[in-house]
MIMI-91370 format. One record per residue: residue number from 0; residue in one letter; x, y, z of N, C-alpha, C, O in turn. Coordinates in steps of 0.2 Angstrom, whole numbers. Layout:
BEGIN
<rec i="NUM" aa="A" n_px="X" n_py="Y" n_pz="Z" ca_px="X" ca_py="Y" ca_pz="Z" c_px="X" c_py="Y" c_pz="Z" o_px="X" o_py="Y" o_pz="Z"/>
...
REM end
This chain:
BEGIN
<rec i="0" aa="M" n_px="-457" n_py="-89" n_pz="-316" ca_px="-454" ca_py="-85" ca_pz="-321" c_px="-450" c_py="-90" c_pz="-326" o_px="-446" o_py="-94" o_pz="-323"/>
<rec i="1" aa="T" n_px="-451" n_py="-89" n_pz="-332" ca_px="-447" ca_py="-92" ca_pz="-337" c_px="-441" c_py="-88" c_pz="-339" o_px="-440" o_py="-82" o_pz="-338"/>
<rec i="2" aa="P" n_px="-436" n_py="-92" n_pz="-342" ca_px="-430" ca_py="-88" ca_pz="-344" c_px="-432" c_py="-83" c_pz="-349" o_px="-429" o_py="-77" o_pz="-349"/>
<rec i="3" aa="E" n_px="-437" n_py="-84" n_pz="-353" ca_px="-439" ca_py="-79" ca_pz="-358" c_px="-442" c_py="-73" c_pz="-355" o_px="-440" o_py="-67" o_pz="-357"/>
<rec i="4" aa="L" n_px="-446" n_py="-74" n_pz="-350" ca_px="-449" ca_py="-68" ca_pz="-346" c_px="-443" c_py="-64" c_pz="-342" o_px="-443" o_py="-58" o_pz="-342"/>
<rec i="5" aa="A" n_px="-439" n_py="-68" n_pz="-339" ca_px="-433" ca_py="-65" ca_pz="-336" c_px="-429" c_py="-61" c_pz="-340" o_px="-427" o_py="-55" o_pz="-338"/>
<rec i="6" aa="E" n_px="-427" n_py="-63" n_pz="-346" ca_px="-424" ca_py="-59" ca_pz="-351" c_px="-427" c_py="-53" c_pz="-353" o_px="-424" o_py="-47" o_pz="-354"/>
<rec i="7" aa="K" n_px="-434" n_py="-53" n_pz="-353" ca_px="-438" ca_py="-47" ca_pz="-355" c_px="-438" c_py="-42" c_pz="-349" o_px="-437" o_py="-36" o_pz="-350"/>
<rec i="8" aa="V" n_px="-438" n_py="-45" n_pz="-343" ca_px="-438" ca_py="-40" ca_pz="-337" c_px="-431" c_py="-37" c_pz="-337" o_px="-430" o_py="-31" o_pz="-336"/>
<rec i="9" aa="L" n_px="-426" n_py="-41" n_pz="-338" ca_px="-419" ca_py="-38" ca_pz="-339" c_px="-418" c_py="-33" c_pz="-344" o_px="-415" o_py="-27" o_pz="-342"/>
<rec i="10" aa="S" n_px="-421" n_py="-33" n_pz="-350" ca_px="-420" ca_py="-28" ca_pz="-355" c_px="-425" c_py="-22" c_pz="-354" o_px="-423" o_py="-17" o_pz="-356"/>
<rec i="11" aa="E" n_px="-430" n_py="-23" n_pz="-350" ca_px="-435" ca_py="-17" ca_pz="-349" c_px="-433" c_py="-13" c_pz="-343" o_px="-435" o_py="-7" o_pz="-342"/>
<rec i="12" aa="Y" n_px="-431" n_py="-16" n_pz="-338" ca_px="-430" ca_py="-13" ca_pz="-331" c_px="-423" c_py="-12" c_pz="-328" o_px="-422" o_py="-9" o_pz="-323"/>
<rec i="13" aa="F" n_px="-418" n_py="-15" n_pz="-331" ca_px="-412" ca_py="-14" ca_pz="-329" c_px="-408" c_py="-9" c_pz="-333" o_px="-409" o_py="-8" o_pz="-339"/>
<rec i="14" aa="A" n_px="-403" n_py="-6" n_pz="-330" ca_px="-399" ca_py="-1" ca_pz="-333" c_px="-395" c_py="-4" c_pz="-339" o_px="-394" o_py="-9" o_pz="-340"/>
<rec i="15" aa="E" n_px="-394" n_py="1" n_pz="-344" ca_px="-391" ca_py="-1" ca_pz="-350" c_px="-384" c_py="-4" c_pz="-349" o_px="-382" o_py="-8" o_pz="-353"/>
<rec i="16" aa="W" n_px="-380" n_py="-2" n_pz="-344" ca_px="-374" ca_py="-4" ca_pz="-343" c_px="-374" c_py="-12" c_pz="-341" o_px="-369" o_py="-16" o_pz="-342"/>
<rec i="17" aa="V" n_px="-379" n_py="-13" n_pz="-337" ca_px="-380" ca_py="-20" ca_pz="-335" c_px="-382" c_py="-24" c_pz="-341" o_px="-380" o_py="-30" o_pz="-342"/>
<rec i="18" aa="Q" n_px="-386" n_py="-22" n_pz="-346" ca_px="-388" ca_py="-25" ca_pz="-352" c_px="-382" c_py="-26" c_pz="-356" o_px="-382" o_py="-31" o_pz="-360"/>
<rec i="19" aa="A" n_px="-377" n_py="-21" n_pz="-356" ca_px="-371" ca_py="-22" ca_pz="-360" c_px="-367" c_py="-28" c_pz="-358" o_px="-362" o_py="-30" o_pz="-362"/>
<rec i="20" aa="L" n_px="-368" n_py="-31" n_pz="-352" ca_px="-365" ca_py="-37" ca_pz="-350" c_px="-367" c_py="-43" c_pz="-354" o_px="-363" o_py="-48" o_pz="-354"/>
<rec i="21" aa="D" n_px="-372" n_py="-42" n_pz="-358" ca_px="-375" ca_py="-47" ca_pz="-363" c_px="-376" c_py="-54" c_pz="-359" o_px="-375" o_py="-59" o_pz="-361"/>
<rec i="22" aa="L" n_px="-380" n_py="-53" n_pz="-353" ca_px="-382" ca_py="-59" ca_pz="-349" c_px="-387" c_py="-63" c_pz="-352" o_px="-392" o_py="-60" o_pz="-356"/>
<rec i="23" aa="T" n_px="-387" n_py="-69" n_pz="-352" ca_px="-393" ca_py="-73" ca_pz="-354" c_px="-395" c_py="-77" c_pz="-348" o_px="-391" o_py="-79" o_pz="-344"/>
<rec i="24" aa="V" n_px="-401" n_py="-79" n_pz="-347" ca_px="-404" ca_py="-83" ca_pz="-342" c_px="-405" c_py="-90" c_pz="-344" o_px="-409" o_py="-91" o_pz="-348"/>
<rec i="25" aa="A" n_px="-400" n_py="-94" n_pz="-342" ca_px="-400" ca_py="-101" ca_pz="-344" c_px="-406" c_py="-105" c_pz="-340" o_px="-409" o_py="-110" o_pz="-343"/>
<rec i="26" aa="E" n_px="-407" n_py="-103" n_pz="-334" ca_px="-412" ca_py="-107" ca_pz="-330" c_px="-415" c_py="-102" c_pz="-324" o_px="-411" o_py="-98" o_pz="-322"/>
<rec i="27" aa="I" n_px="-421" n_py="-102" n_pz="-323" ca_px="-424" ca_py="-99" ca_pz="-317" c_px="-430" c_py="-103" c_pz="-315" o_px="-434" o_py="-105" o_pz="-318"/>
<rec i="28" aa="N" n_px="-430" n_py="-104" n_pz="-308" ca_px="-435" ca_py="-108" ca_pz="-305" c_px="-435" c_py="-106" c_pz="-297" o_px="-432" o_py="-101" o_pz="-295"/>
<rec i="29" aa="G" n_px="-439" n_py="-109" n_pz="-294" ca_px="-440" ca_py="-108" ca_pz="-286" c_px="-433" c_py="-109" c_pz="-283" o_px="-433" o_py="-107" o_pz="-277"/>
<rec i="30" aa="E" n_px="-429" n_py="-113" n_pz="-286" ca_px="-422" ca_py="-115" ca_pz="-282" c_px="-417" c_py="-110" c_pz="-284" o_px="-412" o_py="-109" o_pz="-280"/>
<rec i="31" aa="R" n_px="-416" n_py="-108" n_pz="-290" ca_px="-410" ca_py="-105" ca_pz="-292" c_px="-411" c_py="-101" c_pz="-299" o_px="-416" o_py="-102" o_pz="-302"/>
<rec i="32" aa="A" n_px="-407" n_py="-96" n_pz="-300" ca_px="-406" ca_py="-93" ca_pz="-306" c_px="-399" c_py="-94" c_pz="-309" o_px="-394" o_py="-93" o_pz="-305"/>
<rec i="33" aa="L" n_px="-399" n_py="-96" n_pz="-315" ca_px="-392" ca_py="-98" ca_pz="-318" c_px="-391" c_py="-93" c_pz="-324" o_px="-395" o_py="-93" o_pz="-329"/>
<rec i="34" aa="F" n_px="-386" n_py="-89" n_pz="-324" ca_px="-385" ca_py="-84" ca_pz="-329" c_px="-378" c_py="-86" c_pz="-332" o_px="-374" o_py="-89" o_pz="-329"/>
<rec i="35" aa="R" n_px="-378" n_py="-83" n_pz="-338" ca_px="-371" ca_py="-84" ca_pz="-342" c_px="-369" c_py="-77" c_pz="-345" o_px="-373" o_py="-73" o_pz="-348"/>
<rec i="36" aa="M" n_px="-363" n_py="-76" n_pz="-344" ca_px="-360" ca_py="-69" ca_pz="-346" c_px="-354" c_py="-71" c_pz="-351" o_px="-349" o_py="-73" o_pz="-348"/>
<rec i="37" aa="P" n_px="-355" n_py="-70" n_pz="-357" ca_px="-350" ca_py="-71" ca_pz="-362" c_px="-344" c_py="-66" c_pz="-360" o_px="-345" o_py="-60" o_pz="-359"/>
<rec i="38" aa="L" n_px="-338" n_py="-68" n_pz="-361" ca_px="-332" ca_py="-64" ca_pz="-360" c_px="-329" c_py="-61" c_pz="-366" o_px="-330" o_py="-64" o_pz="-372"/>
<rec i="39" aa="G" n_px="-326" n_py="-55" n_pz="-366" ca_px="-323" ca_py="-52" ca_pz="-372" c_px="-319" c_py="-46" c_pz="-369" o_px="-318" o_py="-45" o_pz="-363"/>
<rec i="40" aa="N" n_px="-316" n_py="-43" n_pz="-374" ca_px="-311" ca_py="-37" ca_pz="-372" c_px="-315" c_py="-32" c_pz="-368" o_px="-311" o_py="-29" o_pz="-364"/>
<rec i="41" aa="H" n_px="-321" n_py="-31" n_pz="-369" ca_px="-325" ca_py="-25" ca_pz="-365" c_px="-325" c_py="-27" c_pz="-358" o_px="-327" o_py="-22" o_pz="-354"/>
<rec i="42" aa="L" n_px="-324" n_py="-33" n_pz="-356" ca_px="-325" ca_py="-35" ca_pz="-349" c_px="-318" c_py="-37" c_pz="-346" o_px="-317" o_py="-39" o_pz="-340"/>
<rec i="43" aa="A" n_px="-313" n_py="-36" n_pz="-350" ca_px="-306" ca_py="-39" ca_pz="-348" c_px="-302" c_py="-33" c_pz="-344" o_px="-303" o_py="-27" o_pz="-346"/>
<rec i="44" aa="R" n_px="-298" n_py="-35" n_pz="-340" ca_px="-293" ca_py="-30" ca_pz="-337" c_px="-286" c_py="-33" c_pz="-339" o_px="-286" o_py="-37" o_pz="-343"/>
<rec i="45" aa="V" n_px="-281" n_py="-30" n_pz="-336" ca_px="-274" ca_py="-31" ca_pz="-337" c_px="-273" c_py="-39" c_pz="-337" o_px="-275" o_py="-42" o_pz="-332"/>
<rec i="46" aa="G" n_px="-270" n_py="-42" n_pz="-342" ca_px="-269" ca_py="-49" ca_pz="-342" c_px="-275" c_py="-53" c_pz="-345" o_px="-274" o_py="-59" o_pz="-345"/>
<rec i="47" aa="G" n_px="-280" n_py="-50" n_pz="-348" ca_px="-285" ca_py="-53" ca_pz="-351" c_px="-290" c_py="-57" c_pz="-347" o_px="-294" o_py="-61" o_pz="-349"/>
<rec i="48" aa="I" n_px="-290" n_py="-55" n_pz="-340" ca_px="-295" ca_py="-59" ca_pz="-336" c_px="-301" c_py="-54" c_pz="-335" o_px="-301" o_py="-48" o_pz="-336"/>
<rec i="49" aa="V" n_px="-307" n_py="-57" n_pz="-333" ca_px="-313" ca_py="-54" ca_pz="-332" c_px="-312" c_py="-49" c_pz="-326" o_px="-309" o_py="-51" o_pz="-321"/>
<rec i="50" aa="S" n_px="-315" n_py="-43" n_pz="-327" ca_px="-314" ca_py="-38" ca_pz="-321" c_px="-319" c_py="-40" c_pz="-315" o_px="-324" o_py="-43" o_pz="-316"/>
<rec i="51" aa="G" n_px="-316" n_py="-38" n_pz="-310" ca_px="-320" ca_py="-39" ca_pz="-304" c_px="-327" c_py="-36" c_pz="-304" o_px="-332" o_py="-38" o_pz="-301"/>
<rec i="52" aa="Q" n_px="-327" n_py="-30" n_pz="-307" ca_px="-333" ca_py="-26" ca_pz="-307" c_px="-339" c_py="-30" c_pz="-311" o_px="-345" o_py="-30" o_pz="-309"/>
<rec i="53" aa="A" n_px="-337" n_py="-33" n_pz="-316" ca_px="-341" ca_py="-37" ca_pz="-320" c_px="-344" c_py="-43" c_pz="-316" o_px="-350" o_py="-44" o_pz="-317"/>
<rec i="54" aa="L" n_px="-340" n_py="-46" n_pz="-313" ca_px="-342" ca_py="-52" ca_pz="-309" c_px="-346" c_py="-50" c_pz="-303" o_px="-351" o_py="-53" o_pz="-302"/>
<rec i="55" aa="A" n_px="-345" n_py="-44" n_pz="-300" ca_px="-349" ca_py="-42" ca_pz="-295" c_px="-356" c_py="-40" c_pz="-297" o_px="-361" o_py="-41" o_pz="-294"/>
<rec i="56" aa="A" n_px="-356" n_py="-37" n_pz="-303" ca_px="-363" ca_py="-35" ca_pz="-306" c_px="-367" c_py="-41" c_pz="-309" o_px="-373" o_py="-41" o_pz="-308"/>
<rec i="57" aa="L" n_px="-363" n_py="-46" n_pz="-311" ca_px="-366" ca_py="-52" ca_pz="-313" c_px="-369" c_py="-56" c_pz="-307" o_px="-375" o_py="-58" o_pz="-307"/>
<rec i="58" aa="A" n_px="-366" n_py="-56" n_pz="-301" ca_px="-368" ca_py="-59" ca_pz="-295" c_px="-374" c_py="-55" c_pz="-293" o_px="-379" o_py="-58" o_pz="-291"/>
<rec i="59" aa="D" n_px="-374" n_py="-49" n_pz="-292" ca_px="-380" ca_py="-45" ca_pz="-290" c_px="-386" c_py="-46" c_pz="-294" o_px="-391" o_py="-47" o_pz="-291"/>
<rec i="60" aa="T" n_px="-385" n_py="-46" n_pz="-300" ca_px="-391" ca_py="-46" ca_pz="-305" c_px="-394" c_py="-54" c_pz="-304" o_px="-400" o_py="-54" o_pz="-304"/>
<rec i="61" aa="A" n_px="-389" n_py="-59" n_pz="-304" ca_px="-392" ca_py="-65" ca_pz="-304" c_px="-395" c_py="-67" c_pz="-297" o_px="-400" o_py="-70" o_pz="-297"/>
<rec i="62" aa="M" n_px="-393" n_py="-64" n_pz="-292" ca_px="-396" ca_py="-65" ca_pz="-285" c_px="-403" c_py="-62" c_pz="-285" o_px="-408" o_py="-64" o_pz="-282"/>
<rec i="63" aa="V" n_px="-404" n_py="-56" n_pz="-288" ca_px="-410" ca_py="-53" ca_pz="-289" c_px="-415" c_py="-57" c_pz="-292" o_px="-421" o_py="-58" o_pz="-291"/>
<rec i="64" aa="F" n_px="-413" n_py="-60" n_pz="-298" ca_px="-417" ca_py="-65" ca_pz="-302" c_px="-419" c_py="-71" c_pz="-298" o_px="-424" o_py="-74" o_pz="-299"/>
<rec i="65" aa="A" n_px="-414" n_py="-73" n_pz="-294" ca_px="-415" ca_py="-79" ca_pz="-290" c_px="-421" c_py="-78" c_pz="-285" o_px="-425" o_py="-82" o_pz="-283"/>
<rec i="66" aa="I" n_px="-421" n_py="-71" n_pz="-283" ca_px="-427" ca_py="-69" ca_pz="-278" c_px="-433" c_py="-69" c_pz="-282" o_px="-438" o_py="-72" o_pz="-280"/>
<rec i="67" aa="F" n_px="-433" n_py="-67" n_pz="-288" ca_px="-439" ca_py="-67" ca_pz="-293" c_px="-442" c_py="-74" c_pz="-293" o_px="-448" o_py="-75" o_pz="-293"/>
<rec i="68" aa="G" n_px="-437" n_py="-79" n_pz="-295" ca_px="-439" ca_py="-86" ca_pz="-296" c_px="-442" c_py="-89" c_pz="-289" o_px="-447" o_py="-93" o_pz="-289"/>
<rec i="69" aa="H" n_px="-439" n_py="-87" n_pz="-284" ca_px="-441" ca_py="-89" ca_pz="-277" c_px="-448" c_py="-87" c_pz="-275" o_px="-452" o_py="-91" o_pz="-273"/>
<rec i="70" aa="T" n_px="-449" n_py="-81" n_pz="-276" ca_px="-455" ca_py="-78" ca_pz="-274" c_px="-461" c_py="-79" c_pz="-280" o_px="-467" o_py="-78" o_pz="-278"/>
<rec i="71" aa="G" n_px="-459" n_py="-80" n_pz="-286" ca_px="-463" ca_py="-81" ca_pz="-291" c_px="-466" c_py="-74" c_pz="-294" o_px="-471" o_py="-74" o_pz="-298"/>
<rec i="72" aa="E" n_px="-463" n_py="-68" n_pz="-292" ca_px="-466" ca_py="-62" ca_pz="-295" c_px="-460" c_py="-57" c_pz="-296" o_px="-454" o_py="-58" o_pz="-292"/>
<rec i="73" aa="F" n_px="-461" n_py="-52" n_pz="-300" ca_px="-456" ca_py="-47" ca_pz="-301" c_px="-458" c_py="-41" c_pz="-297" o_px="-464" o_py="-38" o_pz="-298"/>
<rec i="74" aa="K" n_px="-454" n_py="-38" n_pz="-293" ca_px="-455" ca_py="-32" ca_pz="-290" c_px="-448" c_py="-29" c_pz="-288" o_px="-443" o_py="-33" o_pz="-288"/>
<rec i="75" aa="P" n_px="-447" n_py="-23" n_pz="-287" ca_px="-441" ca_py="-20" ca_pz="-286" c_px="-438" c_py="-22" c_pz="-279" o_px="-441" o_py="-22" o_pz="-274"/>
<rec i="76" aa="Y" n_px="-431" n_py="-23" n_pz="-280" ca_px="-427" ca_py="-25" ca_pz="-274" c_px="-421" c_py="-20" c_pz="-274" o_px="-418" o_py="-19" o_pz="-279"/>
<rec i="77" aa="A" n_px="-419" n_py="-18" n_pz="-268" ca_px="-413" ca_py="-14" ca_pz="-267" c_px="-408" c_py="-18" c_pz="-264" o_px="-409" o_py="-21" o_pz="-259"/>
<rec i="78" aa="T" n_px="-402" n_py="-18" n_pz="-267" ca_px="-396" ca_py="-21" ca_pz="-264" c_px="-394" c_py="-17" c_pz="-258" o_px="-392" o_py="-12" o_pz="-258"/>
<rec i="79" aa="T" n_px="-394" n_py="-20" n_pz="-252" ca_px="-392" ca_py="-17" ca_pz="-246" c_px="-385" c_py="-19" c_pz="-244" o_px="-381" o_py="-15" o_pz="-240"/>
<rec i="80" aa="D" n_px="-383" n_py="-25" n_pz="-246" ca_px="-376" ca_py="-27" ca_pz="-244" c_px="-374" c_py="-32" c_pz="-250" o_px="-378" o_py="-36" o_pz="-252"/>
<rec i="81" aa="L" n_px="-368" n_py="-31" n_pz="-252" ca_px="-365" ca_py="-36" ca_pz="-257" c_px="-358" c_py="-37" c_pz="-255" o_px="-354" o_py="-33" o_pz="-255"/>
<rec i="82" aa="H" n_px="-356" n_py="-43" n_pz="-254" ca_px="-349" ca_py="-45" ca_pz="-253" c_px="-347" c_py="-50" c_pz="-258" o_px="-350" o_py="-56" o_pz="-259"/>
<rec i="83" aa="T" n_px="-342" n_py="-49" n_pz="-261" ca_px="-339" ca_py="-53" ca_pz="-267" c_px="-332" c_py="-55" c_pz="-265" o_px="-328" o_py="-51" o_pz="-263"/>
<rec i="84" aa="Q" n_px="-331" n_py="-62" n_pz="-266" ca_px="-324" ca_py="-65" ca_pz="-265" c_px="-321" c_py="-67" c_pz="-271" o_px="-324" o_py="-71" o_pz="-274"/>
<rec i="85" aa="F" n_px="-316" n_py="-64" n_pz="-273" ca_px="-313" ca_py="-66" ca_pz="-280" c_px="-307" c_py="-72" c_pz="-278" o_px="-303" o_py="-70" o_pz="-274"/>
<rec i="86" aa="L" n_px="-309" n_py="-77" n_pz="-281" ca_px="-304" ca_py="-83" ca_pz="-279" c_px="-299" c_py="-85" c_pz="-284" o_px="-293" o_py="-87" o_pz="-282"/>
<rec i="87" aa="R" n_px="-300" n_py="-83" n_pz="-290" ca_px="-295" ca_py="-84" ca_pz="-295" c_px="-296" c_py="-80" c_pz="-301" o_px="-302" o_py="-79" o_pz="-302"/>
<rec i="88" aa="P" n_px="-292" n_py="-79" n_pz="-306" ca_px="-293" ca_py="-76" ca_pz="-312" c_px="-298" c_py="-79" c_pz="-316" o_px="-298" o_py="-86" o_pz="-317"/>
<rec i="89" aa="G" n_px="-303" n_py="-76" n_pz="-319" ca_px="-308" ca_py="-79" ca_pz="-323" c_px="-306" c_py="-78" c_pz="-331" o_px="-305" o_py="-72" o_pz="-333"/>
<rec i="90" aa="V" n_px="-306" n_py="-83" n_pz="-334" ca_px="-304" ca_py="-83" ca_pz="-342" c_px="-309" c_py="-88" c_pz="-345" o_px="-313" o_py="-91" o_pz="-342"/>
<rec i="91" aa="G" n_px="-308" n_py="-88" n_pz="-352" ca_px="-312" ca_py="-93" ca_pz="-356" c_px="-317" c_py="-89" c_pz="-360" o_px="-317" o_py="-83" o_pz="-361"/>
<rec i="92" aa="S" n_px="-322" n_py="-93" n_pz="-362" ca_px="-327" ca_py="-90" ca_pz="-366" c_px="-333" c_py="-87" c_pz="-362" o_px="-336" o_py="-82" o_pz="-365"/>
<rec i="93" aa="A" n_px="-335" n_py="-89" n_pz="-356" ca_px="-340" ca_py="-86" ca_pz="-352" c_px="-339" c_py="-88" c_pz="-345" o_px="-336" o_py="-93" o_pz="-343"/>
<rec i="94" aa="I" n_px="-343" n_py="-84" n_pz="-341" ca_px="-344" ca_py="-86" ca_pz="-334" c_px="-351" c_py="-88" c_pz="-333" o_px="-355" o_py="-84" o_pz="-335"/>
<rec i="95" aa="L" n_px="-352" n_py="-93" n_pz="-329" ca_px="-359" ca_py="-95" ca_pz="-327" c_px="-359" c_py="-93" c_pz="-319" o_px="-355" o_py="-93" o_pz="-315"/>
<rec i="96" aa="C" n_px="-365" n_py="-90" n_pz="-318" ca_px="-367" ca_py="-88" ca_pz="-311" c_px="-373" c_py="-92" c_pz="-309" o_px="-379" o_py="-91" o_pz="-311"/>
<rec i="97" aa="D" n_px="-372" n_py="-96" n_pz="-303" ca_px="-378" ca_py="-100" ca_pz="-300" c_px="-380" c_py="-96" c_pz="-294" o_px="-376" o_py="-96" o_pz="-289"/>
<rec i="98" aa="A" n_px="-386" n_py="-93" n_pz="-294" ca_px="-388" ca_py="-89" ca_pz="-288" c_px="-394" c_py="-92" c_pz="-285" o_px="-398" o_py="-95" o_pz="-288"/>
<rec i="99" aa="R" n_px="-394" n_py="-92" n_pz="-278" ca_px="-399" ca_py="-95" ca_pz="-274" c_px="-401" c_py="-91" c_pz="-268" o_px="-397" o_py="-87" o_pz="-266"/>
<rec i="100" aa="V" n_px="-407" n_py="-91" n_pz="-266" ca_px="-410" ca_py="-88" ca_pz="-260" c_px="-408" c_py="-92" c_pz="-254" o_px="-409" o_py="-98" o_pz="-254"/>
<rec i="101" aa="V" n_px="-405" n_py="-89" n_pz="-249" ca_px="-403" ca_py="-93" ca_pz="-243" c_px="-409" c_py="-92" c_pz="-238" o_px="-411" o_py="-97" o_pz="-235"/>
<rec i="102" aa="R" n_px="-412" n_py="-86" n_pz="-238" ca_px="-418" ca_py="-85" ca_pz="-233" c_px="-422" c_py="-79" c_pz="-236" o_px="-419" o_py="-74" o_pz="-237"/>
<rec i="103" aa="A" n_px="-428" n_py="-80" n_pz="-236" ca_px="-432" ca_py="-74" ca_pz="-238" c_px="-437" c_py="-72" c_pz="-232" o_px="-441" o_py="-76" o_pz="-230"/>
<rec i="104" aa="G" n_px="-436" n_py="-66" n_pz="-229" ca_px="-440" ca_py="-64" ca_pz="-224" c_px="-446" c_py="-59" c_pz="-227" o_px="-447" o_py="-59" o_pz="-233"/>
<rec i="105" aa="K" n_px="-449" n_py="-55" n_pz="-223" ca_px="-454" ca_py="-51" ca_pz="-225" c_px="-452" c_py="-45" c_pz="-230" o_px="-455" o_py="-43" o_pz="-235"/>
<rec i="106" aa="Q" n_px="-446" n_py="-42" n_pz="-227" ca_px="-443" ca_py="-37" ca_pz="-231" c_px="-436" c_py="-38" c_pz="-233" o_px="-434" o_py="-35" o_pz="-238"/>
<rec i="107" aa="L" n_px="-432" n_py="-42" n_pz="-230" ca_px="-425" ca_py="-44" ca_pz="-232" c_px="-425" c_py="-51" c_pz="-234" o_px="-428" o_py="-56" o_pz="-232"/>
<rec i="108" aa="V" n_px="-421" n_py="-51" n_pz="-240" ca_px="-419" ca_py="-58" ca_pz="-243" c_px="-412" c_py="-59" c_pz="-243" o_px="-408" o_py="-54" o_pz="-245"/>
<rec i="109" aa="F" n_px="-409" n_py="-64" n_pz="-241" ca_px="-402" ca_py="-66" ca_pz="-241" c_px="-401" c_py="-71" c_pz="-247" o_px="-405" o_py="-76" o_pz="-247"/>
<rec i="110" aa="A" n_px="-396" n_py="-70" n_pz="-251" ca_px="-394" ca_py="-74" ca_pz="-256" c_px="-387" c_py="-75" c_pz="-257" o_px="-383" o_py="-72" o_pz="-254"/>
<rec i="111" aa="R" n_px="-385" n_py="-80" n_pz="-261" ca_px="-378" ca_py="-82" ca_pz="-262" c_px="-377" c_py="-83" c_pz="-270" o_px="-382" o_py="-86" o_pz="-273"/>
<rec i="112" aa="A" n_px="-371" n_py="-83" n_pz="-272" ca_px="-370" ca_py="-84" ca_pz="-279" c_px="-363" c_py="-87" c_pz="-280" o_px="-358" o_py="-86" o_pz="-276"/>
<rec i="113" aa="E" n_px="-362" n_py="-92" n_pz="-285" ca_px="-356" ca_py="-95" ca_pz="-286" c_px="-355" c_py="-94" c_pz="-294" o_px="-359" o_py="-95" o_pz="-298"/>
<rec i="114" aa="M" n_px="-349" n_py="-91" n_pz="-295" ca_px="-347" ca_py="-90" ca_pz="-302" c_px="-341" c_py="-94" c_pz="-304" o_px="-336" o_py="-95" o_pz="-301"/>
<rec i="115" aa="S" n_px="-342" n_py="-97" n_pz="-310" ca_px="-337" ca_py="-102" ca_pz="-313" c_px="-336" c_py="-101" c_pz="-320" o_px="-340" o_py="-99" o_pz="-324"/>
<rec i="116" aa="E" n_px="-330" n_py="-103" n_pz="-322" ca_px="-328" ca_py="-103" ca_pz="-329" c_px="-333" c_py="-108" c_pz="-333" o_px="-333" o_py="-114" o_pz="-331"/>
<rec i="117" aa="E" n_px="-336" n_py="-106" n_pz="-338" ca_px="-340" ca_py="-111" ca_pz="-342" c_px="-335" c_py="-117" c_pz="-345" o_px="-337" o_py="-123" o_pz="-345"/>
<rec i="118" aa="D" n_px="-329" n_py="-115" n_pz="-347" ca_px="-325" ca_py="-120" ca_pz="-351" c_px="-322" c_py="-125" c_pz="-346" o_px="-322" o_py="-131" o_pz="-347"/>
<rec i="119" aa="S" n_px="-320" n_py="-123" n_pz="-340" ca_px="-316" ca_py="-127" ca_pz="-336" c_px="-320" c_py="-129" c_pz="-330" o_px="-319" o_py="-135" o_pz="-326"/>
<rec i="120" aa="G" n_px="-326" n_py="-126" n_pz="-328" ca_px="-330" ca_py="-127" ca_pz="-322" c_px="-327" c_py="-124" c_pz="-316" o_px="-329" o_py="-125" o_pz="-310"/>
<rec i="121" aa="R" n_px="-321" n_py="-121" n_pz="-316" ca_px="-317" ca_py="-119" ca_pz="-310" c_px="-321" c_py="-113" c_pz="-307" o_px="-323" o_py="-108" o_pz="-311"/>
<rec i="122" aa="I" n_px="-322" n_py="-113" n_pz="-301" ca_px="-325" ca_py="-107" ca_pz="-297" c_px="-320" c_py="-101" c_pz="-297" o_px="-314" o_py="-102" o_pz="-295"/>
<rec i="123" aa="V" n_px="-322" n_py="-96" n_pz="-299" ca_px="-318" ca_py="-90" ca_pz="-299" c_px="-320" c_py="-85" c_pz="-294" o_px="-316" o_py="-81" o_pz="-292"/>
<rec i="124" aa="A" n_px="-326" n_py="-85" n_pz="-292" ca_px="-329" ca_py="-80" ca_pz="-287" c_px="-335" c_py="-82" c_pz="-283" o_px="-339" o_py="-86" o_pz="-286"/>
<rec i="125" aa="T" n_px="-336" n_py="-80" n_pz="-277" ca_px="-343" ca_py="-81" ca_pz="-274" c_px="-345" c_py="-74" c_pz="-271" o_px="-341" o_py="-70" o_pz="-271"/>
<rec i="126" aa="A" n_px="-351" n_py="-74" n_pz="-270" ca_px="-354" ca_py="-68" ca_pz="-267" c_px="-360" c_py="-69" c_pz="-263" o_px="-364" o_py="-75" o_pz="-264"/>
<rec i="127" aa="T" n_px="-361" n_py="-65" n_pz="-258" ca_px="-367" ca_py="-65" ca_pz="-254" c_px="-370" c_py="-58" c_pz="-254" o_px="-367" o_py="-53" o_pz="-255"/>
<rec i="128" aa="G" n_px="-377" n_py="-58" n_pz="-254" ca_px="-380" ca_py="-52" ca_pz="-254" c_px="-387" c_py="-52" c_pz="-250" o_px="-390" o_py="-57" o_pz="-248"/>
<rec i="129" aa="T" n_px="-388" n_py="-46" n_pz="-247" ca_px="-394" ca_py="-44" ca_pz="-244" c_px="-398" c_py="-39" c_pz="-248" o_px="-396" o_py="-34" o_pz="-250"/>
<rec i="130" aa="F" n_px="-405" n_py="-41" n_pz="-249" ca_px="-409" ca_py="-37" ca_pz="-253" c_px="-415" c_py="-35" c_pz="-249" o_px="-418" o_py="-38" o_pz="-245"/>
<rec i="131" aa="Y" n_px="-417" n_py="-28" n_pz="-250" ca_px="-423" ca_py="-26" ca_pz="-247" c_px="-429" c_py="-25" c_pz="-251" o_px="-428" o_py="-22" o_pz="-257"/>
<rec i="132" aa="A" n_px="-435" n_py="-27" n_pz="-249" ca_px="-441" ca_py="-26" ca_pz="-253" c_px="-445" c_py="-21" c_pz="-250" o_px="-448" o_py="-22" o_pz="-244"/>
<rec i="133" aa="P" n_px="-446" n_py="-15" n_pz="-253" ca_px="-449" ca_py="-9" ca_pz="-250" c_px="-457" c_py="-11" c_pz="-250" o_px="-460" o_py="-6" o_pz="-247"/>
REM end
C-alpha cells in the first residue's frame, strides 16, 4: 500500500471526525505506518497541549494502517483493546505516530505505536492495541 492509496482509504472509509484530524500518511510499508497530525486549537485542551482523545485516535488509526501495510491488503478491523500511556504534554506544530505490528495471527493482530513531537522529537505517548479481523 502506498501513502497515496492509504490516504484514499482514510478519506473513503473512516469517520468524518477521524478525517477532521487532518492526518497525512508519511510512510507505509510492511514494517510500519508513519502518520503526521498537525496541531491546532481544535485539538488543544487547557494549557494549549494536544488532547489525549486526539492522541488515542491517532494511535488507533495508525495501528490499523500498520496492519494494512503488514498484510498488504485493506479489510475492516475492529479494535478490541486500546491502551494509551500519556508521558508528557504534546506541543509544537505536529505529532508524528510510528505504528508497527507486533504479531499477526489468523484473527487477532497486536500492534504498538509511539507518538512524538515533530519539532523536538520528544515522545509524548505510546499505545498498544489488539485488533480483530472478522
